[in-house]
C-alpha positions in Angstrom: 22.8 -2.3 -6.1 20.8 -5.5 -5.9 21.6 -7.9 -3.1 20.5 -11.5 -3.7 19.8 -13.9 -0.8 20.5 -17.5 -1.7 18.2 -20.2 -0.5 17.7 -23.9 -1.2 14.7 -24.4 -3.5 13.4 -27.4 -5.4 15.1 -28.0 -8.7 12.9 -27.4 -11.8 13.1 -29.5 -14.9 14.7 -27.3 -17.6 12.8 -29.3 -20.3 9.5 -28.6 -18.6 10.3 -25.0 -18.2 11.2 -24.3 -21.8 8.3 -26.5 -23.2 5.7 -25.0 -20.9 5.9 -21.3 -20.0 2.8 -21.7 -17.8 4.6 -24.2 -15.7 7.5 -21.8 -15.5 5.4 -19.0 -14.2 3.6 -21.1 -11.6 6.8 -22.7 -10.4 8.5 -19.4 -10.1 5.7 -18.0 -8.0 6.0 -21.1 -5.8 9.7 -20.7 -5.5 9.2 -17.0 -4.6 6.8 -17.9 -1.8 9.0 -20.7 -0.6 12.1 -18.4 -0.5 10.1 -15.7 1.3 9.0 -18.2 4.0 12.5 -19.3 4.6 14.5 -16.0 4.4 11.9 -13.2 4.8 13.1 -11.7 1.6 14.5 -12.4 -1.9 16.0 -9.1 -2.9 16.5 -5.7 -1.4 16.6 -2.7 -3.6 19.1 0.0 -2.7 17.7 2.8 -4.9 19.5 6.1 -5.2 16.8 8.0 -3.2 17.1 5.5 -0.3 19.3 5.5 2.7 19.7 2.9 5.4 16.8 4.2 7.4 14.7 6.3 5.1 13.3 7.0 1.6 13.3 10.6 0.3 9.7 11.1 -1.1 10.0 14.8 -1.6 12.8 17.3 -0.7 10.4 19.5 1.3 9.6 16.8 3.9 11.5 14.4 6.1 12.5 11.0 4.6 10.0 8.2 5.2 11.4 5.4 7.5 11.8 2.1 5.6 10.9 0.2 8.8 8.9 1.1 11.9 9.6 -1.2 14.8 6.8 -2.0 17.2 8.6 -0.9 20.3 9.4 2.5 18.8 5.8 3.7 18.3 2.4 3.6 19.8 0.5 2.7 16.6 1.8 -0.7 15.4 1.9 -3.9 17.4 4.4 -5.5 15.1 7.2 -4.3 12.8 6.0 -2.5 9.7 7.9 -2.2 6.4 7.6 0.6 3.7 6.7 -1.2 0.4 5.8 1.8 -1.8 6.0 5.6 -1.7 5.3 8.6 -3.9 3.6 12.0 -4.0 0.0 13.0 -4.5 -0.3 15.5 -7.3 -3.4 17.7 -8.0 -3.1 17.4 -11.8 -5.4 20.2 -12.9 -3.4 22.8 -11.0 -0.1 20.9 -11.2 1.3 21.0 -7.6 2.3 18.5 -5.0 -0.1 18.0 -2.1 1.5 15.4 0.1 4.0 12.6 0.3 2.5 9.2 0.8 3.9 5.8 1.9 2.3 2.4 2.1 3.4 0.1 5.0 2.5 -3.5 5.8 3.5 -5.8 8.7 6.7 -7.6 7.8 5.1 -10.9 8.8 2.4 -10.3 6.1 4.7 -10.1 3.1 4.2 -13.8 2.5 0.4 -13.1 2.4 0.9 -10.6 -0.4 2.8 -13.1 -2.4 0.2 -15.8 -1.7 -2.7 -13.6 -2.9 -0.9 -12.6 -6.1 0.1 -16.2 -6.7 -3.5 -17.3 -6.4 -4.8 -14.8 -8.9 -2.0 -15.8 -11.3 -3.2 -19.3 -11.1 -6.8 -18.1 -11.9 -5.5 -16.1 -14.8 -2.7 -18.2 -16.4 -2.3 -15.9 -19.4 -1.2 -13.0 -17.1 2.2 -12.2 -15.5 2.5 -10.4 -12.2 3.2 -7.2 -14.1 0.2 -7.4 -16.5 -2.0 -8.6 -13.6 -1.4 -5.4 -11.7 -2.1 -3.3 -14.8 -5.3 -5.2 -15.7 -8.2 -2.7 -15.3 -10.8 -5.5 -15.1 -9.1 -7.7 -12.6 -7.2 -5.3 -10.4 -10.0 -4.0 -8.3 -10.8 -7.6 -7.2 -7.2 -8.3 -6.4 -6.7 -5.1 -4.3 -10.0 -5.9 -2.4 -8.6 -9.4 -1.7 -5.4 -7.8 -0.4 -7.3 -5.4 1.8 -9.2 -8.2 3.4 -6.1 -10.2 4.2 -3.2 -7.8 4.8 -3.2 -5.0 7.4 -1.7 -1.8 6.1 -0.9 1.8 7.0 -0.9 4.8 4.8 1.4 7.6 5.8 0.2 11.0 4.5 2.6 13.9 5.0 1.7 17.3 3.6 4.4 19.1 1.6 2.7 22.5 2.5 0.7 23.7 5.5 -2.9 22.5 5.4 -5.7 21.9 7.8 -8.0 19.1 9.0 -10.8 20.2 6.7 -8.8 19.9 3.6 -7.5 16.5 4.6 -11.1 15.3 5.4 -12.5 16.7 2.2 -9.7 15.2 0.1 -10.2 11.7 1.5 -14.0 11.7 1.4 -14.3 13.2 -2.1 -11.8 10.7 -3.4 -13.6 7.8 -1.8 -17.0 8.9 -3.1 -15.6 9.4 -6.6 -14.2 5.9 -6.9 -16.2 3.5 -9.1 -16.3 1.0 -6.3 -18.4 3.4 -4.2 -21.3 2.8 -6.7 -21.1 -1.0 -6.3 -21.2 -1.0 -2.5 -23.1 2.3 -2.1 -24.6 1.6 1.3 -21.4 0.5 2.9 -19.4 3.4 1.5 -22.0 5.9 2.6 -21.9 4.6 6.1 -18.1 4.6 6.1 -17.8 8.1 4.8 -20.1 9.4 7.5 -18.0 7.6 10.1 -14.9 9.2 8.6 -16.5 12.7 8.8 -17.3 12.0 12.4 -13.6 11.2 13.1 -12.6 14.6 11.8 -15.5 16.5 13.4 -13.6 16.8 16.7 -10.6 18.4 15.1 -10.1 21.9 13.9 -7.2 24.0 12.9 -4.0 23.6 10.9 -1.9 20.6 10.1 1.6 21.9 9.5 3.9 20.7 6.6 5.8 17.6 7.6 3.2 16.4 10.1 1.7 13.0 9.3 -1.8 11.7 9.1 -1.7 7.9 9.6 -4.6 5.8 8.1 -4.2 2.3 9.6 -6.3 -0.7 8.6 -6.3 -4.0 10.5 -8.5 -5.5 7.6 -11.7 -4.9 9.7 -11.6 -1.3 10.8 -9.6 1.8 10.0 -7.9 4.0 12.7 -6.8 7.6 12.0 -3.9 9.3 13.8 -2.3 12.7 13.6 1.4 12.6 14.3 3.1 16.0 14.9 5.0 16.9 18.1 2.7 14.4 19.8 0.7 11.5 18.5 -3.1 12.1 18.5 -5.5 9.2 18.1 -8.4 10.8 16.1 -10.9 8.0 15.9 -12.0 4.8 14.2 -14.0 3.9 11.1 -15.6 0.6 11.8 -17.0 0.1 8.2 -14.5 -2.4 6.4 -15.4 -1.0 3.0 -13.4 2.2 3.7 -10.2 0.3 4.1 -10.9 -1.5 0.8 -11.7 1.6 -1.2 -8.8 3.5 0.2 -6.3 0.8 -1.0 -8.0 0.8 -4.4 -7.6 4.5 -4.6 -3.9 4.2 -4.3 -3.1 1.0 -6.2 -5.7 1.1 -9.0 -4.3 1.4 -12.5 -7.2 3.8 -13.3 -6.5 7.3 -11.9 -4.6 6.4 -8.8 -4.2 9.1 -6.2 -0.4 8.7 -6.6 1.0 7.2 -9.8 4.5 7.0 -8.4 3.3 5.0 -5.4 1.3 2.7 -7.6 4.4 2.0 -9.8 6.5 1.5 -6.7 4.0 -1.1 -5.5 4.0 -2.9 -8.9 7.8 -3.0 -8.6 7.6 -4.4 -5.1 5.3 -7.2 -6.1 6.9 -8.2 -9.4 10.3 -8.7 -7.7 8.9 -11.9 -6.1 7.9 -13.4 -9.4 
């Protein structure tokens, strides 16, 4: 069921809308941002796999919380919201590896809308949907988001694993991304820092534990959340936060296609 939140917005000229589709798209983006600033939301999607407090990503692990309040955790200084989720599949062997969720601070939703709106203005022939599918433009858009919007990735294994597998999965994916070739020195430095974070940790990571990858747009912190919360370390190279977000949201071989599609749905609802 879709719940609409009404808000007062400037009236648009119907004649201008029908005669000028470009005007319609720009105006609609403006209305979306205006509404978000006033109400904090336009629509809330009550999907079949959602409950009031969680989203079922996979039946083998606990539901992901839709909201994480700052006073309920030791990681986030503000309230974070789940905006996309899915599973990571290893396609060549065909099994699920982990559930994954993308969270952002609630007070940065308007920044996401603003960034997408700006890129729509720069590319008037695109819609929000086609913009997020555009293989040429998308990397720049995601990099822009990573530089302006803090985010957290929740990685929850669906089977028992270990720190070594998690480390190797992250580092190999980062190095295999095309962006790693354009900013080679920065990525090399960041990957070495990421390996150093994992160097002090050995042993298993049980199914249903969580690896948190948290970016404040400048540096990336890693946490292991099981029975207790363990801060693992910090990657100070900003390029890692950018490449990681590209890995999940790119339309070219994303780490989780369900999460990418969920993100596209989240963005397009504003436009």
